C-alpha positions as CSV (number, residue, x, y, z in Angstrom):
1,M,-13.0,-73.8,58.8
2,S,-10.2,-75.1,56.6
3,D,-6.5,-74.8,57.4
4,R,-6.0,-72.7,54.3
5,I,-8.7,-70.2,55.5
6,N,-7.1,-70.1,59.0
7,Q,-3.6,-69.4,57.4
8,L,-5.0,-66.6,55.3
9,R,-6.9,-65.1,58.2
10,N,-3.7,-65.1,60.3
11,M,-1.9,-63.3,57.5
12,L,-4.7,-60.9,57.1
13,E,-4.4,-59.9,60.8
14,S,-1.1,-58.3,60.2
15,E,-2.1,-56.7,56.9
16,P,-5.9,-56.1,56.8
17,N,-5.9,-54.7,53.3
18,D,-3.9,-57.5,51.7
19,T,-5.9,-58.2,48.5
20,F,-4.2,-61.6,48.0
21,C,-5.4,-62.8,51.4
22,L,-8.9,-61.3,51.0
23,Y,-9.3,-62.9,47.5
24,G,-7.8,-66.2,48.7
25,I,-10.3,-66.4,51.6
26,A,-13.2,-65.6,49.2
27,M,-12.0,-68.3,46.8
28,E,-11.8,-70.9,49.7
29,Y,-15.3,-70.0,50.8
30,A,-16.6,-70.2,47.2
31,K,-15.0,-73.7,46.8
32,T,-16.9,-74.9,49.9
33,G,-20.2,-73.5,48.8
34,Q,-20.3,-70.7,51.4
35,S,-21.3,-68.2,48.8
36,E,-22.4,-65.4,51.2
37,R,-19.1,-65.5,53.0
38,A,-17.3,-65.6,49.7
39,L,-19.3,-62.6,48.5
40,A,-18.3,-60.5,51.5
41,H,-14.6,-61.2,50.9
42,F,-14.9,-60.5,47.2
43,D,-16.6,-57.2,48.0
44,R,-13.8,-56.3,50.5
45,T,-11.2,-57.3,47.8
46,I,-12.9,-54.9,45.3
47,E,-13.2,-52.2,47.9
48,V,-9.4,-52.4,48.6
49,D,-8.4,-52.7,45.0
50,P,-11.1,-51.9,42.4
51,D,-8.7,-53.2,39.6
52,Y,-8.5,-56.8,41.1
53,C,-10.5,-57.9,38.1
54,Y,-10.9,-61.6,38.9
55,A,-12.7,-60.7,42.1
56,Y,-15.5,-59.4,39.9
57,Y,-15.5,-62.6,37.8
58,H,-15.7,-64.9,40.8
59,K,-18.1,-62.7,42.7
60,A,-20.4,-62.9,39.7
61,R,-20.1,-66.7,39.6
62,C,-21.2,-66.9,43.3
63,L,-24.1,-64.6,42.5
64,M,-25.1,-66.8,39.6
65,E,-25.1,-69.8,41.9
66,L,-27.5,-68.0,44.2
67,D,-29.7,-67.1,41.2
68,R,-28.9,-63.4,41.6
69,T,-28.5,-63.0,37.8
70,E,-29.0,-59.2,37.6
71,E,-26.4,-58.6,40.4
72,A,-24.1,-60.9,38.5
73,R,-24.6,-59.0,35.3
74,S,-24.0,-55.7,37.0
75,T,-20.8,-57.1,38.7
76,L,-19.5,-58.3,35.4
77,E,-20.1,-55.0,33.7
78,E,-18.3,-53.2,36.5
79,G,-15.4,-55.7,36.3
80,L,-15.2,-55.4,32.5
81,S,-14.9,-51.6,32.9
82,H,-12.0,-52.0,35.3
83,A,-10.3,-54.7,33.2
84,R,-10.4,-52.4,30.2
85,S,-9.2,-49.4,32.1
86,S,-6.4,-51.3,33.8
87,G,-5.3,-53.1,30.5
88,D,-5.9,-56.6,31.9
89,I,-6.7,-58.2,28.5
90,H,-6.9,-61.7,29.9
91,A,-9.5,-60.8,32.6
92,E,-11.4,-58.7,30.0
93,G,-11.8,-61.8,27.8
94,E,-12.9,-64.0,30.6
95,I,-15.3,-61.5,32.0
96,E,-16.8,-60.8,28.5
97,S,-17.3,-64.5,28.0
98,L,-19.1,-65.0,31.3
99,L,-21.2,-61.8,30.7
100,A,-22.2,-63.2,27.3
101,S,-23.4,-66.4,29.0
102,V,-25.4,-64.4,31.6
103,S,-27.0,-62.2,29.0
104,A,-27.9,-65.2,26.8
């Protein structure tokens, strides 16, 4: 396990619902190709904060790497809804773009 993951896990022990740590761990796992572990942490991030829009984006990318296209599409649609309702225009654009590539 990387030092970065260990650091984030240590921080998470004192604040189990810290979305920054949950998302950071997910991203570290995604970078190392550990998609299933990444997905679990993206799910937990979304559970704690449904408006953490980039968690949907990167969760969908992991799902796409696993050839789980329908799940990726569904994740992006959910993320797009949250991005719009929370007013996160930047995330909305990125999610729309990825969704278009999945739907193509």
